[in-house]
C-alpha positions as semicolon CSV with decimal commas, in nm:
position;residue;x (nm);y (nm);z (nm)
1;M;12,823;13,128;11,010
2;T;12,658;13,424;11,187
3;N;12,465;13,397;11,513
4;F;12,146;13,473;11,317
5;N;12,204;13,182;11,079
6;I;12,283;12,945;11,365
7;S;11,970;13,054;11,551
8;F;11,757;13,015;11,236
9;L;11,900;12,667;11,170
10;K;11,835;12,554;11,528
11;K;11,479;12,686;11,515
12;S;11,414;12,516;11,180
13;L;11,549;12,183;11,306
14;S;11,338;12,218;11,620
15;Y;11,023;12,278;11,413
16;F;11,116;11,987;11,185
17;W;11,146;11,752;11,483
18;I;10,816;11,869;11,628
19;A;10,650;11,815;11,289
20;V;10,772;11,457;11,234
21;T;10,701;11,353;11,593
22;G;10,350;11,498;11,584
23;K;10,384;11,710;11,898
24;E;10,206;12,007;11,736
25;T;9,835;11,945;11,664
26;E;9,676;12,291;11,702
27;F;9,634;12,461;11,364
28;T;9,343;12,701;11,415
29;S;9,548;12,966;11,595
30;G;9,896;13,116;11,589
31;S;10,127;13,152;11,290
32;I;9,980;13,031;10,960
33;R;10,326;12,981;10,815
34;K;10,417;12,758;11,110
35;A;10,091;12,563;11,072
36;I;10,165;12,502;10,702
37;F;10,517;12,387;10,792
38;M;10,402;12,156;11,072
39;L;10,144;11,985;10,851
40;S;10,339;11,991;10,525
41;I;10,666;11,838;10,649
42;P;10,523;11,498;10,753
43;M;10,290;11,496;10,452
44;I;10,577;11,576;10,214
45;L;10,796;11,307;10,372
46;E;10,504;11,065;10,352
47;M;10,456;11,132;9,981
48;L;10,830;11,137;9,912
49;M;10,850;10,787;10,053
50;E;10,568;10,681;9,821
51;S;10,741;10,832;9,519
52;I;11,079;10,682;9,611
53;F;10,916;10,340;9,618
54;A;10,761;10,405;9,276
55;L;11,106;10,482;9,134
56;V;11,272;10,183;9,302
57;D;10,989;9,956;9,186
58;I;11,022;10,060;8,821
59;A;11,402;10,034;8,842
60;Y;11,378;9,669;8,955
61;V;11,106;9,577;8,706
62;S;11,300;9,743;8,421
63;Q;11,559;9,467;8,468
64;V;11,296;9,202;8,390
65;S;11,175;9,318;8,046
66;V;11,015;9,601;7,850
67;N;10,688;9,405;7,863
68;A;10,708;9,400;8,243
69;V;10,737;9,780;8,253
70;A;10,448;9,815;8,008
71;T;10,241;9,575;8,222
72;I;10,284;9,803;8,522
73;G;10,179;10,099;8,308
74;L;9,862;9,928;8,186
75;T;9,774;9,784;8,528
76;E;9,827;10,110;8,710
77;S;9,611;10,294;8,460
78;V;9,334;10,059;8,580
79;I;9,432;10,050;8,949
80;T;9,403;10,428;8,949
81;L;9,028;10,369;8,932
82;V;9,070;10,201;9,272
83;Y;9,279;10,499;9,381
84;A;8,996;10,724;9,263
85;L;8,751;10,550;9,495
86;A;9,002;10,544;9,780
87;I;9,099;10,909;9,736
88;G;8,738;11,019;9,691
89;L;8,637;10,846;10,013
90;S;8,947;10,969;10,192
91;M;8,876;11,329;10,088
92;A;8,535;11,302;10,251
93;A;8,689;11,143;10,561
94;T;8,950;11,420;10,589
95;A;8,693;11,697;10,538
96;I;8,444;11,560;10,794
97;V;8,704;11,459;11,054
98;A;8,885;11,795;11,021
99;R;8,556;11,984;11,056
100;R;8,461;11,786;11,370
101;I;8,808;11,841;11,520
102;G;8,781;12,215;11,445
103;E;8,447;12,212;11,627
104;K;8,610;12,025;11,921
105;D;8,373;11,731;11,861
106;V;8,615;11,437;11,899
107;Q;8,333;11,182;11,941
108;G;8,183;11,295;11,610
109;A;8,525;11,250;11,447
110;R;8,546;10,893;11,584
111;I;8,203;10,805;11,445
112;A;8,299;10,941;11,102
113;A;8,626;10,743;11,108
114;V;8,448;10,411;11,173
115;Q;8,195;10,465;10,893
116;A;8,474;10,559;10,649
117;I;8,675;10,244;10,724
118;G;8,366;10,019;10,694
119;L;8,269;10,168;10,359
120;G;8,623;10,125;10,228
121;I;8,627;9,756;10,321
122;L;8,297;9,682;10,144
123;I;8,405;9,852;9,820
124;S;8,750;9,691;9,813
125;I;8,607;9,338;9,845
126;G;8,399;9,380;9,529
127;L;8,690;9,524;9,332
128;G;8,923;9,252;9,456
129;I;8,700;8,975;9,324
130;M;8,702;9,138;8,977
131;G;9,082;9,166;8,980
132;I;9,136;8,804;9,078
133;F;8,909;8,650;8,814
134;Y;8,944;8,894;8,521
135;A;9,310;9,003;8,521
136;K;9,379;8,881;8,165
137;E;9,065;9,042;8,029
138;I;9,156;9,373;8,194
139;L;9,499;9,379;8,029
140;G;9,347;9,280;7,695
141;L;9,090;9,556;7,717
142;M;9,373;9,804;7,775
143;G;9,542;9,699;7,452
144;G;9,804;9,462;7,592
145;E;9,958;9,225;7,338
146;P;9,927;8,846;7,398
147;D;10,288;8,801;7,513
148;L;10,254;9,094;7,754
149;I;9,934;8,947;7,902
150;A;10,093;8,603;7,942
151;E;10,395;8,751;8,122
152;G;10,223;9,014;8,333
153;Y;9,869;8,907;8,428
154;G;9,986;8,779;8,767
155;Y;10,092;9,134;8,860
156;T;9,746;9,264;8,770
157;Q;9,580;8,979;8,959
158;F;9,771;9,036;9,282
159;L;9,761;9,417;9,276
160;I;9,387;9,458;9,206
161;G;9,295;9,146;9,404
162;G;9,472;9,287;9,710
163;N;9,336;9,639;9,670
164;I;9,194;9,633;10,026
165;T;9,544;9,725;10,147
166;I;9,543;10,030;9,919
167;M;9,193;10,130;10,026
168;L;9,252;10,104;10,400
169;L;9,594;10,268;10,383
170;F;9,438;10,570;10,211
171;M;9,130;10,581;10,434
172;I;9,301;10,557;10,771
173;N;9,577;10,801;10,675
174;A;9,305;11,045;10,566
175;I;9,151;11,016;10,912
176;F;9,487;11,089;11,074
177;R;9,542;11,391;10,847
178;G;9,198;11,532;10,918
179;A;9,270;11,508;11,290
180;G;9,600;11,690;11,240
181;D;9,803;11,374;11,315
182;A;9,998;11,397;10,989
183;S;10,310;11,243;11,143
184;I;10,129;10,911;11,206
185;A;10,025;10,896;10,839
186;M;10,387;10,964;10,748
187;W;10,521;10,677;10,961
188;A;10,260;10,440;10,814
189;L;10,384;10,518;10,462
190;I;10,748;10,489;10,568
191;L;10,676;10,142;10,706
192;S;10,476;10,038;10,400
193;N;10,720;10,157;10,138
194;G;11,029;10,065;10,335
195;L;10,908;9,705;10,334
196;N;10,822;9,730;9,964
197;I;11,173;9,843;9,876
198;I;11,328;9,557;10,078
199;L;11,089;9,289;9,951
200;D;11,079;9,394;9,584
201;P;11,409;9,235;9,471
202;I;11,347;8,928;9,690
203;F;11,017;8,842;9,518
204;I;11,101;8,973;9,169
205;F;11,440;8,798;9,130
206;G;11,402;8,516;9,382
207;W;11,647;8,545;9,670
208;G;11,714;8,259;9,913
209;P;11,417;8,024;9,952
210;V;11,179;8,266;9,773
211;P;11,111;8,166;9,406
212;E;11,162;8,411;9,119
213;Y;10,819;8,564;9,046
214;G;10,923;8,829;8,793
215;V;10,690;9,128;8,760
216;M;10,428;8,949;8,975
217;G;10,674;8,964;9,263
218;A;10,644;9,344;9,267
219;A;10,272;9,313;9,341
220;I;10,330;9,052;9,612
221;A;10,584;9,279;9,783
222;T;10,348;9,575;9,756
223;N;10,060;9,387;9,922
224;I;10,281;9,266;10,208
225;G;10,420;9,615;10,268
226;R;10,084;9,790;10,258
227;G;9,913;9,519;10,460
228;T;10,171;9,551;10,737
229;A;10,123;9,930;10,740
230;V;9,745;9,885;10,773
231;L;9,797;9,668;11,081
232;F;10,019;9,944;11,222
233;Q;9,749;10,204;11,152
234;L;9,481;9,995;11,324
235;G;9,710;9,948;11,620
236;I;9,749;10,326;11,653
237;L;9,373;10,383;11,617
238;F;9,285;10,137;11,893
239;F;9,587;10,146;12,124
240;G;9,801;10,446;12,022
241;W;9,842;10,818;12,070
242;S;9,627;10,958;11,789
243;K;9,380;11,236;11,866
244;I;9,116;10,988;11,744
245;K;9,124;10,671;11,953
246;L;8,871;10,395;11,883
247;A;8,724;10,132;12,112
248;L;8,514;9,823;12,031
249;K;8,198;10,012;12,135
250;D;8,265;10,260;11,850
251;L;8,235;9,986;11,586
252;V;7,868;10,041;11,510
253;F;7,682;10,147;11,197
254;N;7,557;10,507;11,201
255;L;7,315;10,573;10,914
256;N;7,318;10,954;10,928
257;V;7,696;10,981;10,937
258;M;7,728;10,718;10,662
259;I;7,485;10,908;10,438
260;N;7,677;11,232;10,498
261;L;8,005;11,055;10,423
262;V;7,869;10,904;10,101
263;K;7,719;11,238;9,998
264;V;8,049;11,422;10,038
265;S;8,256;11,138;9,890
266;L;8,044;11,106;9,574
267;G;8,180;11,435;9,448
268;G;8,533;11,329;9,535
269;I;8,495;10,987;9,375
270;A;8,345;11,140;9,060
271;Q;8,623;11,397;9,058
272;F;8,899;11,141;9,061
273;L;8,718;10,893;8,840
274;I;8,707;11,167;8,578
275;G;9,077;11,236;8,616
276;T;9,190;10,874;8,635
277;S;8,958;10,741;8,365
278;S;9,098;11,007;8,135
279;W;9,441;10,862;8,215
280;V;9,311;10,517;8,117
281;F;9,208;10,652;7,777
282;L;9,542;10,831;7,738
283;M;9,720;10,504;7,815
284;R;9,502;10,333;7,555
285;I;9,608;10,592;7,295
286;M;9,975;10,548;7,396
287;S;9,949;10,170;7,350
288;E;9,896;10,235;6,978
289;F;10,261;10,335;6,948
290;G;10,412;10,009;7,083
291;S;10,563;9,875;7,405
292;E;10,882;10,088;7,391
293;V;10,692;10,417;7,366
294;L;10,453;10,296;7,638
295;A;10,748;10,199;7,859
296;G;10,906;10,544;7,814
297;Y;10,578;10,710;7,910
298;T;10,540;10,481;8,214
299;I;10,893;10,558;8,339
300;A;10,838;10,932;8,289
301;I;10,515;10,921;8,489
302;R;10,691;10,735;8,770
303;V;10,971;10,993;8,773
304;M;10,717;11,275;8,782
305;M;10,557;11,117;9,089
306;F;10,880;11,190;9,272
307;S;10,804;11,561;9,244
308;L;10,424;11,549;9,244
309;M;10,396;11,348;9,565
310;P;10,567;11,614;9,783
311;S;10,351;11,871;9,606
312;W;10,049;11,659;9,689
313;G;10,169;11,656;10,051
314;M;10,153;12,036;10,065
315;S;9,809;12,023;9,904
316;N;9,688;11,781;10,173
317;A;9,812;12,028;10,434
318;A;9,594;12,295;10,274
319;A;9,290;12,062;10,293
320;T;9,340;12,000;10,666
321;L;9,391;12,372;10,738
322;V;9,074;12,462;10,547
323;G;8,864;12,196;10,721
324;Q;8,981;12,273;11,073
325;N;8,965;12,652;11,034
326;L;8,616;12,641;10,885
327;G;8,513;12,423;11,180
328;A;8,659;12,687;11,411
329;K;8,458;12,959;11,228
330;Q;8,771;13,122;11,080
331;P;8,713;13,128;10,699
332;E;8,958;13,414;10,635
333;R;9,239;13,225;10,806
334;A;9,150;12,924;10,590
335;E;9,176;13,134;10,272
336;I;9,510;13,290;10,366
337;S;9,645;12,941;10,443
338;V;9,553;12,822;10,094
339;W;9,719;13,109;9,907
340;K;10,037;13,079;10,112
341;T;10,053;12,704;10,057
342;G;9,999;12,755;9,684
343;K;10,287;13,003;9,670
344;Y;10,528;12,767;9,846
345;N;10,419;12,482;9,621
346;A;10,478;12,693;9,308
347;Y;10,832;12,775;9,422
348;F;10,905;12,405;9,465
349;M;10,748;12,292;9,139
350;G;10,921;12,569;8,945
351;L;11,261;12,441;9,057
352;V;11,168;12,083;8,967
353;S;11,050;12,186;8,618
354;I;11,391;12,343;8,547
355;L;11,562;12,021;8,657
356;Y;11,343;11,809;8,427
357;L;11,382;12,040;8,129
358;V;11,762;12,024;8,150
359;F;11,827;11,665;8,257
360;A;11,530;11,467;8,119
361;E;11,728;11,222;7,902
362;T;11,980;11,152;8,176
363;I;11,705;11,084;8,429
364;I;11,513;10,844;8,203
365;S;11,834;10,660;8,104
366;W;11,888;10,569;8,472
367;F;11,594;10,330;8,435
368;N;11,625;10,208;8,075
369;V;11,885;10,268;7,802
370;T;11,674;10,159;7,504
371;P;11,698;10,465;7,269
372;S;11,325;10,479;7,187
373;V;11,230;10,443;7,554
374;V;11,469;10,721;7,658
375;E;11,361;10,952;7,375
376;N;10,988;10,926;7,445
377;G;11,026;10,928;7,822
378;A;11,243;11,241;7,813
379;L;11,006;11,418;7,576
380;C;10,712;11,338;7,805
381;L;10,902;11,468;8,109
382;Q;11,003;11,794;7,938
383;I;10,665;11,883;7,789
384;I;10,468;11,813;8,107
385;A;10,723;12,002;8,320
386;I;10,640;12,320;8,128
387;G;10,309;12,342;8,314
388;Y;10,440;12,251;8,660
389;V;10,392;12,595;8,821
390;F;10,027;12,597;8,710
391;Y;9,991;12,242;8,834
392;A;10,120;12,350;9,178
393;Y;9,836;12,598;9,225
394;G;9,581;12,363;9,070
395;M;9,663;12,088;9,321
396;V;9,647;12,316;9,626
397;L;9,324;12,490;9,526
398;T;9,154;12,161;9,435
399;Q;9,244;12,014;9,773
400;A;9,126;12,334;9,943
401;F;8,780;12,284;9,791
402;N;8,785;11,921;9,903
403;G;8,895;12,016;10,254
404;S;8,592;12,242;10,286
405;G;8,367;11,951;10,184
406;D;8,289;12,111;9,846
407;T;8,387;11,820;9,623
408;K;8,142;11,916;9,348
409;T;8,334;12,222;9,225
410;P;8,659;12,032;9,154
411;T;8,448;11,763;8,985
412;K;8,310;12,019;8,741
413;I;8,657;12,160;8,679
414;N;8,802;11,811;8,620
415;F;8,518;11,714;8,388
416;F;8,573;12,012;8,163
417;S;8,955;12,004;8,176
418;F;9,001;11,631;8,122
419;W;8,700;11,494;7,935
420;M;8,590;11,796;7,735
421;F;8,938;11,928;7,659
422;Q;9,227;11,686;7,726
423;L;9,093;11,365;7,572
424;P;8,964;11,518;7,245
425;L;9,288;11,715;7,208
426;A;9,502;11,406;7,273
427;Y;9,308;11,194;7,022
428;I;9,311;11,458;6,750
429;A;9,675;11,556;6,801
430;A;9,815;11,203;6,839
431;L;9,606;11,003;6,590
432;V;9,422;11,239;6,355
433;L;9,702;11,493;6,303
434;D;9,954;11,208;6,336
435;W;10,177;11,386;6,588
436;G;10,221;11,058;6,775
437;A;10,302;11,046;7,145
438;I;10,395;11,416;7,156
439;G;10,028;11,497;7,092
440;V;9,933;11,319;7,415
441;F;10,204;11,499;7,613
442;I;10,088;11,840;7,487
443;A;9,727;11,757;7,577
444;I;9,827;11,664;7,934
445;T;10,013;11,991;7,992
446;S;9,745;12,207;7,831
447;A;9,471;12,048;8,044
448;E;9,662;12,104;8,368
449;I;9,714;12,473;8,285
450;L;9,343;12,511;8,208
451;L;9,250;12,334;8,533
452;A;9,464;12,572;8,740
453;I;9,314;12,883;8,579
454;M;8,958;12,757;8,636
455;A;9,035;12,663;8,998
456;I;9,176;13,011;9,073
457;V;8,869;13,184;8,929
458;W;8,625;12,960;9,119
459;F;8,817;12,976;9,447
460;K;8,812;13,356;9,447
461;K;8,431;13,351;9,440
462;G;8,443;13,221;9,800
463;D;8,137;12,991;9,793
464;W;8,345;12,714;9,953
465;K;8,354;12,912;10,281
466;K;7,983;12,850;10,334
467;F;7,989;12,475;10,270
468;Q;7,853;12,254;10,550
469;V;7,954;11,892;10,620
């Protein structure tokens, strides 16, 4: 190995260590490439941990029954509506906190953080009550068969009922990211999902004194893991080393900041409700083809999360860079950061798409060997992977809009791509033209390509640079 290679390796490892320990928090000056690296590494590791848990979770549940896997698919198509609210609110929190940090207004960032957490708690309580009392009805509405509902409603009950852990985990991590403390968000997810992976088999299969809960055990483990991580986050906010440190005197209602937060988050919530509700309808169409096809689709989606989560991590880095640089009155630096992040994301997603196209059946068979499950899961993986490079740019540009506080533009793009294009195409292709599940897969890929093209055109107009939050 040459001296140059050794020097490059040492420098890379040094940057990696700085990134995961959070020692670098200044992103409005210096090398843009270094800023992307410092933010992306902890965010990618954070999302990788989330996706690893998703794969481990489905691997354990696959040993219970096909109905158990299908239950997770149906429940998560509904819980994504909770994610939509959490992500919409967290986008607003990231945008406002990042803008205040860029303006060097740390007190303003603290006020925004408190309002965001309070709003998240109120919303999650209402959703939790619905999940606890109407779990069976939710599964029935999604097309679940009676035996599936009888076996799996406990999973739905615990997961939606305990959604406050999801909400707060998203919200507080968004605050950390906006402040540039991406490493803290990473460690929170590592704690959460590390516990999930350990507790999953204990509660699913019943180890030691713990009874066998089946698929419901996966939800119990998830709530314990996420709840523990939320306590860790709160500890950092009040007693830790984050750039935003709260005290009891900060826990007051601020009407103006709350209104601003709600105003910005409405676009984000609508944006993700459009995307996730379209997934609910797609899942409803898929349920027409039976539990095995639905299970294959669910496994494929979980596998895809393994690649999409790191990509989402890079996209979150773009959002923070945009917010902080706009706050520092450097819109051109913000734009350059976005295009560079998009390029790196496209390289990554292109490599992943090749892997999925070649090894789809092998990958799906790691989780379930039922021929119909493997066939449909592999087909889903291959067709959706075709559009991965487009998806890479679409994710980064969408998050760039959100980071600027312009959540309305991505909402319009999502509405047209998903509701006006994807859903009609999926219905016609799958049910009217009788293409079956492949019609849904084609609709998903086509919509993501369209979304990326629209996002590129809109981003180049530059209106997001003038957005105020």
